C-alpha positions in Angstrom: 0.0 0.0 0.0 1.3 3.5 -0.8 2.3 5.7 2.0 2.4 9.4 2.7 3.5 11.8 5.4 0.6 12.7 7.7 0.5 16.5 7.6 3.3 18.1 9.6 3.6 15.2 12.0 6.4 13.5 10.2 4.5 10.2 10.6 4.6 8.0 7.5 1.2 6.2 7.2 -0.5 4.1 4.6 -2.8 6.1 2.3 -5.8 4.3 3.6 -6.7 4.8 7.2 -9.7 3.8 9.3 -11.9 6.1 11.2 -14.0 5.3 14.3 -17.4 6.7 13.3 -18.4 3.6 11.2 -18.0 1.2 14.1 -20.1 3.2 16.6 -23.3 1.2 16.0 -21.5 -2.1 15.4 -21.7 -4.7 18.2 -18.4 -4.7 20.2 -17.0 -8.1 19.1 -17.9 -7.5 15.5 -16.3 -4.1 15.5 -13.1 -5.5 17.0 -13.0 -8.0 14.1 -13.6 -5.2 11.6 -10.7 -3.1 13.0 -8.4 -6.1 13.2 -9.2 -7.1 9.6 -8.4 -3.5 8.5 -5.0 -3.9 10.2 -4.5 -7.3 8.6 -5.2 -5.7 5.2 -2.5 -3.1 5.7 -4.2 -0.2 7.4 -1.8 1.3 10.0 -3.5 4.6 10.8 -6.6 4.6 13.0 -8.5 7.7 14.0 -11.1 7.9 16.7 -12.5 10.3 19.3 -14.0 10.5 22.8 -17.2 11.6 21.2 -17.5 8.4 19.1 -19.0 6.5 22.1 -17.2 3.1 22.5 -15.0 3.5 19.4 -11.8 3.9 21.4 -12.5 0.8 23.4 -13.2 -1.2 20.2 -10.0 0.0 18.6 -8.0 -0.5 21.8 -9.1 -4.1 22.0 -8.4 -4.9 18.4 -5.0 -3.3 18.3 -3.6 -3.9 21.8 -1.1 -6.6 20.6 0.1 -4.6 17.6 0.3 -1.2 19.1 3.9 -0.7 18.1 2.9 -1.3 14.4 0.1 1.2 14.1 -0.6 4.9 14.6 -3.6 6.0 16.6 -5.1 9.5 16.6 -7.9 10.6 18.9 -9.7 13.8 19.9 -11.0 15.2 23.1 -13.8 17.7 23.5 -14.9 18.1 27.1 -12.5 21.1 27.6 -14.4 23.2 25.1 -16.4 25.9 26.7 -14.6 25.6 30.0 -15.0 28.7 32.2 -11.2 29.3 32.4 -7.9 28.0 31.1 -7.2 26.0 34.3 -10.5 24.1 34.0 -9.9 23.6 30.3 -6.5 22.0 31.1 -8.0 19.8 33.8 -10.7 18.6 31.4 -8.3 18.0 28.6 -6.0 15.9 30.8 -9.0 13.9 32.0 -10.1 13.3 28.4 -6.6 12.2 27.4 -6.3 9.8 30.4 -9.7 8.3 29.5 -8.7 7.9 25.9 -5.4 6.1 26.9 -7.3 3.7 29.2 -10.0 2.9 26.5 -7.3 2.5 23.8 -5.3 0.2 26.1 -2.1 2.2 25.4 0.2 4.6 27.2 0.4 7.0 24.3 -1.4 8.3 21.2 0.5 9.4 18.1 -1.8 12.3 17.3 -4.1 14.1 19.7 -6.4 16.6 18.1 -7.2 19.7 20.2 -9.5 22.4 19.1 -9.1 26.0 20.2 -12.6 26.8 21.3 
């Protein structure tokens, strides 16, 4: 599969990635199989978000034993509309910790943060 550099990250990913929205309404075990099959077919970039319900948990389960071979991106959102910067930071940290737990990893390769 052809590769390309992902934006300004320097990460070299396959041109076809997998997003987490399509697996939102798929039963857990089936979604894990779908994500794993995508990996087996050469997908090495997976994008999800806290807002995609259990998508992070599904991807985490499917990819936990191949974590060093894939790139995972996720997004938080609970910090938006926080009353102040300190609270926004606290909420962002909480979002990230939840994502890491759900994804069964101790790091994400890309963490999308909006400036709202």
